[in-house]
MDAnalysis code that builds the backbone (N, CA, C; Angstrom):
import MDAnalysis as mda
import numpy as np

u = mda.Universe.empty(462, n_residues=154, atom_resindex=np.repeat(np.arange(154), 3), trajectory=True)
u.add_TopologyAttr("name", ["N", "CA", "C"] * 154)
u.add_TopologyAttr("resid", np.arange(1, 155))
u.add_TopologyAttr("resname", ["MET", "ARG", "ILE", "LEU", "MET", "VAL", "SER", "GLY", "GLY", "PHE", "PRO", "PRO", "LYS", "ILE", "GLY", "GLY", "VAL", "GLU", "ASN", "TYR", "VAL", "TYR", "ASN", "LEU", "SER", "ARG", "ALA", "LEU", "ALA", "GLN", "ARG", "GLY", "HIS", "HIS", "VAL", "THR", "VAL", "ILE", "THR", "TYR", "ALA", "GLU", "ARG", "ASN", "ALA", "SER", "MET", "ILE", "GLN", "ARG", "ILE", "ASP", "ARG", "ARG", "LEU", "ARG", "MET", "GLU", "GLY", "VAL", "GLN", "VAL", "HIS", "ARG", "LEU", "ASN", "THR", "ILE", "PRO", "THR", "GLY", "LEU", "GLN", "ARG", "ARG", "HIS", "ILE", "ASN", "SER", "HIS", "TYR", "THR", "ARG", "PHE", "ALA", "PRO", "SER", "LEU", "VAL", "SER", "ARG", "LEU", "ILE", "LYS", "GLU", "ASP", "ALA", "ASP", "ILE", "VAL", "ASP", "SER", "HIS", "SER", "TYR", "PRO", "ALA", "LEU", "HIS", "THR", "ASP", "LEU", "VAL", "PHE", "LYS", "ALA", "SER", "ARG", "LYS", "THR", "SER", "THR", "PRO", "CYS", "VAL", "ILE", "HIS", "VAL", "HIS", "GLY", "MET", "HIS", "HIS", "VAL", "HIS", "HIS", "LEU", "HIS", "HIS", "PHE", "LEU", "ALA", "GLY", "SER", "ARG", "GLU", "LEU", "ARG", "GLU", "VAL", "GLU", "VAL", "SER", "SER"])
u.atoms.positions = np.array([
    [19.664, -18.927, -3.327],
    [18.776, -17.865, -3.137],
    [19.523, -16.868, -2.216],
    [19.018, -15.608, -2.378],
    [19.679, -14.498, -1.637],
    [18.414, -14.077, -0.689],
    [18.744, -14.141, 0.609],
    [17.792, -14.020, 1.750],
    [18.210, -12.896, 2.633],
    [17.384, -12.029, 2.851],
    [17.726, -10.866, 3.522],
    [17.035, -10.955, 4.948],
    [17.651, -11.117, 6.095],
    [16.712, -11.070, 7.219],
    [17.027, -9.590, 8.138],
    [15.942, -9.236, 8.506],
    [15.925, -7.933, 9.225],
    [15.337, -8.180, 10.660],
    [16.162, -7.824, 11.572],
    [15.721, -8.052, 13.071],
    [16.290, -6.939, 13.954],
    [15.364, -6.461, 14.671],
    [15.914, -5.537, 15.856],
    [16.695, -6.112, 16.881],
    [16.485, -7.427, 17.133],
    [17.341, -8.207, 18.125],
    [18.269, -9.258, 17.377],
    [19.533, -9.107, 17.833],
    [20.616, -10.074, 17.119],
    [21.442, -10.201, 18.274],
    [22.263, -11.334, 18.202],
    [23.529, -11.338, 19.128],
    [24.468, -10.271, 19.040],
    [25.127, -9.827, 19.953],
    [25.227, -10.315, 21.466],
    [23.886, -10.070, 22.301],
    [23.079, -9.408, 21.843],
    [21.658, -9.289, 22.606],
    [21.286, -10.621, 22.906],
    [20.694, -10.924, 23.888],
    [20.108, -12.190, 24.357],
    [18.780, -12.074, 24.399],
    [18.049, -13.217, 23.887],
    [16.445, -13.468, 23.839],
    [16.242, -14.312, 22.674],
    [14.749, -14.558, 22.686],
    [14.193, -15.485, 21.901],
    [14.479, -15.193, 20.551],
    [14.014, -14.032, 20.085],
    [14.034, -13.547, 18.741],
    [15.486, -13.599, 18.267],
    [16.388, -13.029, 19.032],
    [17.805, -13.069, 18.948],
    [18.383, -14.315, 18.406],
    [18.011, -15.407, 19.231],
    [18.301, -16.729, 19.174],
    [17.910, -17.424, 17.822],
    [16.765, -17.081, 17.590],
    [15.918, -17.649, 16.502],
    [16.410, -17.039, 15.185],
    [16.831, -15.641, 14.904],
    [17.278, -15.183, 13.809],
    [18.488, -15.621, 13.694],
    [19.386, -15.972, 14.594],
    [20.904, -16.199, 14.442],
    [20.941, -17.713, 14.032],
    [20.186, -18.494, 14.502],
    [20.084, -20.019, 14.073],
    [19.379, -20.325, 12.688],
    [18.323, -19.436, 12.565],
    [17.872, -19.612, 11.219],
    [18.688, -19.159, 10.109],
    [19.443, -18.119, 10.369],
    [20.428, -17.344, 9.251],
    [21.529, -18.556, 9.116],
    [22.009, -19.166, 10.174],
    [23.017, -20.007, 10.077],
    [22.537, -21.384, 9.355],
    [21.569, -21.912, 9.580],
    [20.905, -22.958, 9.005],
    [20.553, -22.848, 7.318],
    [19.939, -21.551, 7.107],
    [19.837, -21.262, 5.698],
    [21.231, -21.301, 4.973],
    [22.246, -20.611, 5.629],
    [23.621, -20.395, 5.032],
    [24.145, -21.925, 4.697],
    [24.112, -22.810, 5.597],
    [24.494, -24.373, 5.696],
    [23.885, -25.039, 4.286],
    [22.739, -24.513, 4.093],
    [22.041, -25.322, 2.950],
    [22.346, -24.539, 1.678],
    [23.055, -23.630, 1.596],
    [23.622, -23.050, 0.291],
    [23.049, -21.673, 0.011],
    [22.229, -21.118, 0.898],
    [21.679, -19.713, 0.551],
    [22.736, -18.568, 0.735],
    [22.506, -17.622, 0.232],
    [23.326, -16.374, 0.643],
    [22.406, -15.416, 1.505],
    [22.920, -15.356, 2.930],
    [22.059, -14.783, 3.786],
    [22.862, -13.586, 4.381],
    [21.959, -12.505, 4.488],
    [22.436, -11.206, 5.069],
    [21.368, -10.801, 5.905],
    [21.958, -10.463, 7.331],
    [21.284, -9.957, 8.284],
    [21.351, -8.444, 8.460],
    [20.309, -7.830, 8.602],
    [20.459, -6.454, 9.002],
    [19.834, -6.197, 10.296],
    [20.571, -5.597, 11.141],
    [20.110, -5.284, 12.701],
    [20.750, -3.898, 12.936],
    [20.483, -3.653, 14.173],
    [21.220, -2.450, 14.760],
    [22.465, -2.456, 15.484],
    [23.330, -1.638, 15.509],
    [24.484, -1.798, 16.039],
    [24.356, -1.511, 17.572],
    [25.343, -2.535, 18.074],
    [25.283, -2.747, 19.681],
    [26.554, -2.023, 20.019],
    [26.691, -1.991, 21.365],
    [27.983, -1.168, 21.882],
    [29.094, -2.146, 22.077],
    [28.820, -3.433, 22.284],
    [29.957, -4.239, 22.793],
    [30.684, -4.708, 21.430],
    [31.684, -3.812, 21.194],
    [32.425, -3.891, 19.834],
    [33.243, -5.264, 19.690],
    [33.928, -5.614, 20.756],
    [34.578, -6.928, 20.577],
    [33.767, -8.035, 20.593],
    [32.653, -8.248, 21.169],
    [31.781, -9.474, 21.023],
    [31.252, -9.310, 19.763],
    [30.743, -8.031, 19.220],
    [30.414, -8.012, 17.739],
    [31.374, -8.580, 16.806],
    [32.369, -8.199, 16.889],
    [33.504, -8.661, 15.896],
    [33.673, -10.222, 15.910],
    [33.528, -10.891, 17.145],
    [33.546, -12.218, 17.326],
    [32.503, -12.876, 16.684],
    [31.368, -12.423, 16.822],
    [30.057, -13.118, 16.548],
    [30.076, -12.939, 14.936],
    [30.352, -11.619, 14.296],
    [30.135, -11.557, 13.000],
    [31.180, -12.227, 12.101],
    [32.400, -12.404, 12.769],
    [33.472, -13.086, 11.929],
    [33.099, -14.465, 11.916],
    [32.592, -15.080, 13.161],
    [32.108, -16.465, 12.940],
    [31.023, -16.777, 12.002],
    [30.119, -15.853, 11.937],
    [29.057, -15.850, 10.833],
    [29.425, -15.727, 9.541],
    [30.466, -14.707, 9.368],
    [31.064, -14.721, 8.116],
    [31.656, -15.941, 7.469],
    [32.364, -16.526, 8.401],
    [32.952, -17.906, 8.107],
    [31.894, -18.965, 7.818],
    [30.631, -18.805, 8.334],
    [29.639, -19.803, 7.975],
    [28.611, -19.318, 6.933],
    [29.087, -18.264, 6.110],
    [28.292, -17.700, 5.268],
    [27.087, -16.908, 5.304],
    [27.164, -16.187, 6.551],
    [26.111, -15.062, 6.920],
    [26.898, -13.770, 6.817],
    [26.399, -12.760, 6.207],
    [26.715, -11.515, 6.458],
    [25.949, -10.762, 7.213],
    [26.528, -10.019, 8.350],
    [25.778, -9.017, 9.281],
    [26.116, -7.454, 9.008],
    [25.011, -6.825, 8.633],
    [25.190, -5.325, 8.635],
    [24.496, -4.714, 9.819],
    [25.192, -4.016, 10.605],
    [24.794, -3.311, 11.865],
    [24.647, -1.880, 11.589],
    [23.438, -1.338, 11.519],
    [23.080, -0.125, 11.174],
    [22.995, 0.963, 12.309],
    [23.582, 2.080, 12.351],
    [23.662, 3.025, 13.267],
    [22.137, 3.422, 13.788],
    [22.032, 3.787, 14.978],
    [20.830, 3.965, 15.358],
    [20.693, 5.389, 15.809],
    [19.424, 5.960, 16.184],
    [19.262, 7.196, 16.682],
    [18.262, 6.913, 17.980],
    [18.462, 7.824, 18.943],
    [17.732, 7.716, 20.216],
    [16.355, 8.010, 19.857],
    [15.249, 7.429, 20.360],
    [13.924, 7.654, 20.131],
    [13.171, 8.281, 21.221],
    [13.621, 7.895, 22.483],
    [12.727, 8.161, 23.651],
    [11.513, 7.625, 23.873],
    [11.470, 6.415, 23.039],
    [10.217, 5.422, 23.331],
    [10.194, 4.776, 24.430],
    [11.465, 4.417, 25.018],
    [11.533, 3.754, 26.197],
    [10.637, 4.070, 27.257],
    [10.323, 5.407, 27.363],
    [9.644, 6.002, 28.443],
    [7.998, 5.543, 28.096],
    [7.791, 5.269, 27.031],
    [6.367, 4.798, 26.429],
    [6.147, 3.403, 26.450],
    [7.030, 2.491, 26.912],
    [6.874, 1.146, 27.028],
    [6.834, 0.575, 25.614],
    [7.498, 1.212, 24.664],
    [7.707, 0.580, 23.379],
    [9.056, 0.191, 22.978],
    [9.269, -1.036, 22.454],
    [10.711, -1.331, 22.512],
    [11.297, -0.541, 21.588],
    [12.072, 0.413, 21.851],
    [12.695, 1.221, 21.185],
    [13.935, 0.708, 20.220],
    [14.378, -0.302, 20.663],
    [15.512, -1.030, 19.871],
    [14.941, -1.581, 18.573],
    [13.651, -1.826, 18.586],
    [13.010, -2.123, 17.101],
    [12.636, -0.892, 16.238],
    [12.763, 0.367, 16.963],
    [12.145, 1.472, 16.179],
    [13.484, 2.309, 15.739],
    [14.681, 2.201, 16.550],
    [15.531, 3.352, 16.442],
    [16.565, 3.156, 15.243],
    [16.647, 1.998, 14.648],
    [17.428, 1.901, 13.482],
    [16.656, 1.867, 12.124],
    [15.295, 2.317, 12.296],
    [14.418, 2.298, 11.179],
    [14.883, 3.499, 10.045],
    [15.406, 4.750, 10.528],
    [15.712, 5.626, 9.597],
    [16.786, 5.128, 8.683],
    [17.793, 4.426, 9.239],
    [18.911, 4.065, 8.260],
    [18.490, 2.731, 7.451],
    [17.368, 2.177, 7.969],
    [17.247, 0.860, 7.485],
    [16.362, 1.164, 5.729],
    [15.879, 2.124, 5.636],
    [15.112, 2.376, 4.444],
    [16.137, 2.495, 3.220],
    [17.105, 3.124, 3.322],
    [18.172, 3.309, 2.163],
    [18.899, 1.996, 2.034],
    [18.962, 1.304, 3.124],
    [19.771, -0.014, 3.169],
    [18.950, -1.149, 2.336],
    [17.585, -0.958, 2.569],
    [16.659, -1.891, 1.961],
    [16.561, -1.704, 0.529],
    [16.570, -0.722, 0.085],
    [16.554, -0.326, -1.368],
    [17.812, -0.956, -2.004],
    [18.934, -0.733, -1.371],
    [20.435, -1.066, -1.992],
    [20.506, -2.512, -2.017],
    [19.933, -3.186, -1.252],
    [19.891, -4.872, -1.108],
    [19.271, -5.543, -2.257],
    [19.971, -6.534, -2.759],
    [19.314, -7.275, -4.032],
    [19.011, -8.787, -3.589],
    [17.912, -8.736, -2.946],
    [17.496, -10.143, -2.369],
    [16.442, -10.631, -2.935],
    [16.105, -12.133, -2.983],
    [15.244, -12.932, -3.649],
    [14.039, -12.611, -2.789],
    [14.130, -12.770, -1.418],
    [13.149, -12.849, -0.499],
    [13.792, -11.942, 0.684],
    [12.756, -11.252, 1.426],
    [13.008, -10.530, 2.671],
    [12.272, -11.075, 3.825],
    [12.966, -11.364, 4.765],
    [12.344, -11.921, 6.208],
    [12.470, -10.978, 7.086],
    [11.269, -10.473, 7.746],
    [11.321, -9.574, 8.728],
    [11.014, -10.203, 10.128],
    [11.662, -9.874, 11.109],
    [11.198, -10.332, 12.259],
    [10.677, -9.440, 13.364],
    [9.734, -9.880, 14.248],
    [9.276, -8.912, 15.334],
    [8.124, -7.974, 14.976],
    [7.218, -8.725, 14.307],
    [5.931, -7.984, 14.000],
    [5.378, -7.532, 15.302],
    [4.830, -6.558, 15.585],
    [4.721, -5.288, 14.823],
    [5.306, -4.188, 15.297],
    [6.734, -4.352, 14.817],
    [7.584, -3.076, 14.818],
    [7.757, -2.277, 13.612],
    [8.220, -1.191, 13.874],
    [8.349, -0.262, 12.848],
    [9.090, -0.755, 11.606],
    [10.271, -1.470, 12.058],
    [11.128, -1.899, 10.856],
    [10.399, -2.795, 9.924],
    [9.499, -3.634, 10.626],
    [8.645, -4.540, 9.774],
    [7.802, -3.809, 8.884],
    [7.314, -2.844, 9.209],
    [6.441, -1.665, 8.358],
    [7.199, -1.332, 7.096],
    [8.606, -0.866, 7.443],
    [9.243, -0.465, 6.602],
    [9.819, -1.802, 5.450],
    [10.165, -2.697, 5.932],
    [10.391, -3.890, 4.966],
    [9.246, -4.273, 4.174],
    [8.190, -4.163, 4.688],
    [7.082, -4.511, 3.996],
    [6.678, -3.538, 2.812],
    [6.752, -2.232, 3.291],
    [6.789, -1.197, 2.051],
    [7.714, -1.417, 1.069],
    [9.052, -1.656, 1.389],
    [10.127, -1.676, 0.625],
    [9.986, -2.837, -0.166],
    [9.459, -4.027, 0.230],
    [9.246, -5.233, -0.536],
    [8.323, -4.878, -1.660],
    [7.392, -4.115, -1.346],
    [6.274, -3.940, -2.372],
    [6.789, -3.047, -3.552],
    [7.588, -2.010, -3.005],
    [8.334, -1.119, -4.141],
    [9.247, -1.951, -5.270],
    [9.998, -2.884, -4.534],
    [10.960, -3.643, -5.282],
    [10.359, -4.889, -5.777],
    [9.098, -5.334, -5.387],
    [8.453, -6.596, -6.122],
    [9.104, -7.847, -5.358],
    [9.560, -7.812, -4.238],
    [10.392, -8.686, -3.408],
    [9.406, -9.391, -2.648],
    [9.364, -10.729, -2.703],
    [8.561, -11.475, -1.622],
    [8.943, -11.321, -0.203],
    [8.071, -11.019, 0.531],
    [8.241, -10.786, 1.956],
    [7.690, -11.775, 2.973],
    [8.415, -12.065, 3.956],
    [7.930, -12.922, 5.158],
    [7.910, -12.257, 6.361],
    [6.953, -12.407, 7.087],
    [6.936, -11.593, 8.387],
    [6.611, -12.682, 9.469],
    [7.531, -12.583, 10.210],
    [7.589, -13.554, 11.631],
    [6.908, -12.455, 12.945],
    [5.993, -13.269, 13.342],
    [5.271, -12.908, 14.513],
    [5.880, -13.635, 15.670],
    [6.726, -12.816, 16.548],
    [7.195, -13.511, 17.713],
    [6.603, -13.265, 19.121],
    [5.434, -12.426, 19.178],
    [4.583, -12.231, 20.103],
    [4.043, -11.030, 20.000],
    [2.708, -10.902, 20.779],
    [2.105, -9.769, 20.826],
    [1.827, -9.142, 22.198],
    [2.008, -7.889, 22.423],
    [1.800, -7.326, 23.715],
    [0.752, -6.220, 23.683],
    [0.216, -5.804, 24.652],
    [-1.027, -4.980, 24.760],
    [-0.688, -3.632, 23.766],
    [0.472, -3.056, 23.932],
    [0.724, -1.865, 23.238],
    [0.685, -1.939, 21.584],
    [0.848, -3.413, 21.040],
    [0.918, -3.720, 19.747],
    [-0.630, -3.898, 19.029],
    [-1.479, -4.047, 19.807],
    [-2.815, -4.178, 19.254],
    [-3.288, -2.900, 18.412],
    [-2.977, -1.820, 19.073],
    [-3.287, -0.542, 18.082],
    [-2.493, -0.557, 16.921],
    [-1.330, -0.970, 16.837],
    [-0.676, -1.153, 15.560],
    [-1.270, -2.024, 14.613],
    [-1.744, -3.224, 15.128],
    [-2.309, -4.060, 14.386],
    [-3.826, -3.681, 13.843],
    [-4.471, -3.056, 14.446],
    [-5.744, -2.421, 14.198],
    [-5.394, -1.386, 12.964],
    [-4.448, -0.354, 13.000],
    [-4.281, 0.618, 12.004],
    [-3.475, 0.202, 11.032],
    [-2.449, -0.551, 10.898],
    [-1.876, -0.966, 9.869],
    [-1.512, -2.262, 9.563],
    [-1.065, -2.990, 10.605],
    [-0.546, -4.546, 10.597],
    [-1.555, -5.479, 10.049],
    [-2.956, -5.404, 10.166],
    [-3.777, -6.425, 9.702],
    [-3.602, -6.439, 8.265],
    [-3.474, -5.256, 7.388],
    [-3.515, -5.135, 6.176],
    [-2.290, -5.862, 5.779],
    [-1.052, -5.569, 6.101],
    [0.100, -6.232, 5.984],
    [0.053, -7.647, 5.902],
    [-0.659, -8.073, 7.100],
    [-0.421, -9.609, 7.289],
    [-1.464, -10.045, 6.125],
    [-2.377, -9.538, 5.622],
    [-3.266, -10.063, 4.600],
    [-2.592, -10.056, 3.280],
    [-1.558, -9.159, 3.027],
    [-1.012, -8.995, 1.892],
    [0.434, -9.506, 1.704],
    [0.906, -9.895, 2.748],
    [2.388, -10.414, 2.840],
    [2.279, -12.147, 2.126],
    [3.341, -12.292, 1.666],
    [3.361, -13.703, 1.111],
    [3.301, -14.826, 2.140],
    [3.988, -14.691, 3.331],
    [3.931, -15.583, 4.398],
    [3.910, -15.022, 5.696],
    [3.558, -15.328, 6.506],
    [3.428, -14.888, 8.073],
    [3.548, -15.964, 8.947],
    [4.275, -16.143, 9.935],
    [4.476, -17.248, 10.889],
    [4.444, -16.823, 12.392],
])
């Protein structure tokens, strides 16, 4: 199975979502699945090369997309979840996946993954890794519909 994971957080960034996506990707590859992770580009090039090389040897491809500054940091919104969204849309259309797995609902990239999955008729999984007070508006406006229509949410 070809599995596409999309996450705003991935090593070398440190955190719970980052570790979860990293370990899940490796475990799925060990079971024989073709796993591709799409995340945003980090600044620590030497660390990224070591991590991506190790993952490639384990059967996981990592694509790090360029980002744009959003200025949303001042508004207490996780800008790293939104700043790679513009380059994500074209990448999602190019990928030929059997299933798409998006992490960190309710982030902008999850909205884009959901919409792209509907256009390509690709099953979609949305992982909810936590809800903060700022996310309740998103859930009310768009997210609750996505969670009703998505194949799996966890």
